[in-house]
C-alpha positions in Angstrom: 3.2 22.3 5.9 1.3 19.3 7.0 -1.4 21.5 8.6 -2.1 23.1 5.2 -2.8 19.7 3.8 -5.5 18.8 6.3 -7.3 22.1 6.0 -9.7 20.7 3.2 -10.6 17.7 5.4 -11.2 19.9 8.4 -13.3 22.3 6.3 -15.4 19.4 5.0 -16.0 18.0 8.5 -17.0 21.4 9.8 -19.4 21.9 6.9 -21.0 18.5 6.9 -21.1 17.8 10.7 -20.3 20.8 12.9 -22.6 23.4 11.3 -25.7 21.2 11.3 -25.1 20.1 14.9 -24.7 23.8 16.0 -27.8 24.8 14.1 -30.0 22.0 15.5 -28.6 22.6 19.0 -29.6 26.3 18.7 -33.0 25.3 17.2 -33.7 22.8 20.1 -33.8 25.8 22.4 -36.5 27.5 20.4 -40.1 26.9 19.5 -40.6 26.7 15.7 -43.9 25.3 14.6 -47.2 26.3 13.0 -48.1 27.8 16.3 -45.3 30.3 16.0 -45.7 30.8 12.3 -42.6 28.7 11.8 -40.5 31.4 13.4 -37.8 30.4 16.0 -38.8 31.8 19.4 -36.7 31.1 22.5 -38.5 28.9 24.9 -36.1 28.5 27.9 -35.5 24.8 27.3 -39.2 23.8 27.0 -38.3 21.3 24.2 -35.9 19.5 26.5 -38.4 19.4 29.4 -40.9 17.9 27.0 -38.4 15.4 25.7 -37.5 14.1 29.2 -41.2 13.4 29.9 -41.9 12.0 26.4 -42.5 8.3 26.8 -42.7 7.8 23.1 -39.2 9.2 22.7 -37.8 6.8 25.3 -39.6 3.8 23.8 -38.3 4.7 20.3 -34.8 5.2 21.8 -34.9 1.7 23.3 -36.2 0.2 20.1 -33.5 2.0 18.1 -30.7 0.8 20.4 -32.0 -2.8 20.3 -32.2 -2.6 16.5 -28.7 -1.2 16.1 -27.1 -3.5 18.6 -28.7 -6.6 17.1 -28.1 -5.8 13.4 -24.5 -4.6 13.9 -23.5 -7.6 16.0 -25.0 -10.1 13.5 -23.5 -8.2 10.5 -20.0 -8.1 12.1 -20.0 -11.9 12.7 -21.3 -12.7 9.2 -19.1 -10.2 7.5 -16.0 -11.6 9.2 -16.7 -15.1 7.9 -17.6 -13.8 4.4 -14.4 -11.7 4.3 -12.2 -14.7 5.3 -13.9 -16.8 2.6 -13.4 -14.1 -0.1 -9.8 -13.7 0.9 -9.0 -17.3 0.0 -8.0 -18.4 -3.5 -10.7 -20.0 -5.5 -12.0 -20.0 -9.1 -13.9 -16.9 -10.3 -13.1 -15.1 -7.0 -13.5 -11.6 -8.7 -17.0 -12.4 -9.9 -18.1 -13.7 -6.5 -16.7 -10.6 -4.8 -18.6 -8.4 -7.2 -21.9 -10.3 -6.7 -21.4 -10.1 -2.9 -21.6 -6.3 -3.1 -25.0 -6.3 -4.9 -27.2 -6.1 -1.8 -25.2 -3.1 -0.5 -25.3 -1.4 -3.9 -29.1 -1.5 -4.2 -31.0 1.6 -3.0 -32.4 1.1 0.5 -35.9 2.0 -0.5 -36.0 -0.5 -3.3 -34.6 -3.2 -1.0 -37.1 -2.4 1.7 -40.0 -2.7 -0.8 -38.6 -6.1 -1.8 -38.5 -7.3 1.8 -42.0 -6.0 2.5 -43.2 -8.1 -0.5 -41.3 -11.1 0.8 -43.0 -10.8 4.2 -46.4 -9.9 2.7 -49.5 -11.7 3.8 -50.9 -13.7 2.0 -48.9 -13.4 -1.2 -45.2 -13.2 -0.1 -42.8 -16.1 -0.4 -42.6 -16.6 3.3 -46.3 -17.0 3.6 -46.5 -19.3 0.6 -43.8 -21.6 2.2 -45.6 -21.4 5.5 -48.9 -22.4 3.9 -47.4 -25.7 2.9 -46.8 -26.7 6.5 -49.5 -24.8 8.4 -53.0 -23.4 7.9 -52.2 -20.4 10.1 -50.8 -17.2 8.5 -47.6 -15.8 10.0 -48.6 -12.2 9.5 -45.0 -11.2 10.0 -45.4 -7.4 9.6 -48.4 -7.2 11.9 -47.0 -8.9 14.9 -44.6 -6.6 16.9 -41.8 -9.2 17.6 -41.9 -10.6 14.1 -42.0 -7.2 12.5 -39.0 -6.1 14.4 -37.1 -9.3 13.5 -38.0 -8.8 9.9 -36.5 -5.3 9.8 -33.3 -6.7 11.4 -33.1 -9.4 8.7 -33.5 -6.8 6.0 -30.9 -4.5 7.4 -28.4 -7.4 7.9 -28.9 -8.6 4.3 -28.4 -5.1 3.0 -25.3 -3.9 4.9 -23.3 -7.0 5.7 -21.4 -6.7 2.4 -20.3 -3.2 3.4 -18.6 -4.5 6.6 -17.3 -7.5 4.6 -15.7 -5.2 2.1 -13.9 -3.2 4.8 -12.7 -6.4 6.6 -11.6 -7.9 3.3 -9.4 -4.8 2.6 -7.9 -5.3 6.1 -7.2 -9.0 5.5 -5.3 -8.2 2.3 -3.0 -5.9 4.2 -1.8 -8.8 6.5 1.4 -10.4 5.1 1.1 -14.2 4.6 4.6 -14.6 5.9 3.3 -13.9 9.4 0.9 -16.9 9.3 3.7 -19.1 7.9 6.0 -18.1 10.7 3.3 -18.6 13.3 2.6 -22.1 11.9 6.3 -23.0 12.1 6.2 -22.0 15.8 3.4 -24.6 16.4 0.3 -22.5 16.2 -2.9 -23.9 14.8 -5.6 -22.2 12.7 -7.7 -21.1 15.6 -4.7 -19.7 17.5 -3.6 -17.8 14.4 -7.1 -16.3 13.9 -7.3 -15.2 17.6 -3.7 -14.1 18.0 -2.9 -12.7 14.5 -6.0 -12.0 12.4 -8.2 -10.4 15.0 -5.6 -8.0 16.5 -4.3 -7.0 13.0 -7.9 -6.4 11.9 -8.8 -4.4 14.9 -8.6 -0.9 13.2 -10.8 -2.2 10.4 -13.3 -3.8 12.8 -13.5 -0.5 14.8 -14.1 1.5 11.7 -16.8 -0.9 10.6 -18.5 -0.8 14.0 -18.5 3.0 14.1 -19.8 3.4 10.6 -22.5 0.8 10.9 -23.5 1.8 14.4 -24.1 5.4 13.1 -26.0 4.1 10.1 -28.1 1.6 12.1 -28.9 4.1 14.8 -30.1 6.6 12.3 -32.2 4.1 10.4 -35.2 5.8 8.7 -35.9 4.7 5.1 -35.9 1.0 5.8 -38.4 1.3 8.7 -40.5 3.9 6.9 -40.9 1.7 3.8 -41.2 -1.7 5.5 -43.4 -1.1 8.4 -44.0 2.7 8.7 -43.1 2.3 12.4 -45.9 -0.2 13.0 -47.5 -2.2 14.2 -48.6 0.3 16.9 -45.2 2.0 16.8 -43.3 -1.0 17.9 -40.7 -0.6 15.1 -40.5 3.2 15.1 -37.0 4.6 15.3 -35.7 7.9 16.5 -35.1 9.0 13.0 -38.7 8.3 12.0 -40.0 10.1 15.1 -37.9 13.2 14.3 -39.2 13.1 10.7 -42.8 12.8 11.8 -42.4 15.8 14.1 -40.8 17.9 11.4 -42.7 16.9 8.3 -46.1 15.8 9.6 -46.6 17.9 12.7 -44.4 20.8 11.5 -42.8 21.1 14.9 -39.2 21.8 13.9 -38.0 22.9 17.3 -38.9 19.6 18.9 -37.7 17.6 15.9 -34.3 19.3 16.3 -34.3 18.4 20.0 -34.9 14.7 19.2 -32.1 14.8 16.7 -29.6 16.3 19.1 -30.6 13.8 21.8 -30.2 11.0 19.3 -26.7 12.3 18.5 -25.8 12.1 22.2 -27.3 8.6 22.5 -25.4 7.5 19.4 -22.1 8.8 20.7 -22.7 6.9 24.0 -23.8 3.8 22.1 -20.7 3.8 19.9 -18.5 4.2 23.0 -20.1 1.3 24.8 -20.0 -0.9 21.7 -16.3 -0.1 21.4 -15.6 -0.9 25.1 -17.5 -4.2 24.7 -15.4 -5.2 21.7 -12.1 -4.3 23.5 -13.2 -6.4 26.5 -14.2 -9.4 24.3 -10.9 -9.2 22.4 -9.0 -9.3 25.6 -10.9 -12.4 26.8 -10.2 -14.1 23.4 -6.5 -13.3 23.7 -6.3 -14.6 27.2 -8.2 -17.8 26.3 -5.9 -18.7 23.4 -2.6 -17.4 24.8 
C-alpha cells in the first residue's frame, strides 16, 4: 500500500529530473547546431573531446565552484545565527520574521539590477561613500576580484533568509526540555549548542547545503544581470556558458554537454561539501565533549 502512495512523487521526480537528464545526455553525443540545420547527428563523442580541451569550460567550472563554496559557506554561518535569534522570544517576533524573508521573496533579476546600481560607477551608493574618503573610484564591477566579490555579496543577501527559514523550522522541532536537562547536568551554552543544537539540526543543515549548493552551482540570472560574465569572463558561470552556446551560438549539442558535465561536477561538489561538514561536526563534538 505504501508503494502506491509514493508513485506520484516518483513520477514527478522522473518527469522533472530524469527525463531532461536522459535527453541532454543523448544530445551531448550528437551535433546539433546551425551547421547541421539544428538536426541531431551522432558525432562519436566529439562534444566530449571538445569539452575536455576547452579551457574556457574549466575556467568557468573553477569560478563556479569558488562562487558556490564561498556563498554557501557564508550563508550557512549567517543563517544559523539569524535562525537562533529568530527562535528566541522578543517583541514583534512575527513581523521581524516576515521582514527577514523579503530578500528571498524578491525576484532574482530585480535584486541583481538593484545590486548592479549599488555598485555602479560613479552614481551608486558604494562609490558615493567612497568619494567621501578617496578621490579614486572603486570601479567594483570592472575589476575581476571585486566583481566576483560583489556577486557573492548579492547572492548571500538574497538567499541567506532561505537557509535561515529551514534552520528556524528545525530549531522549533527541538524540545526545550532537552536544554533544561542539559543545563541541570552542568552544561553551558556553548556546550549545549555543540552537543545538542548542531547534532539535532544536522538533517536541516544537510538539506540546506544540498539545496543551496545546487542553486549556487547553477547560478545564471544573477551573473547575467549584474556582470554579464565580465569583466573579461572572470565571473562567468557554467550556467551562463551553456546558455551562450545554446542561445547565442545555437550549438545545442555542446550546450547539452556542458550541462551534463555541470551535473556531474555538482554531484561531486555536493558530496565533498557534505563530507567536509561531517568532518567538521566530528571535530566540534570531540572538542566540546
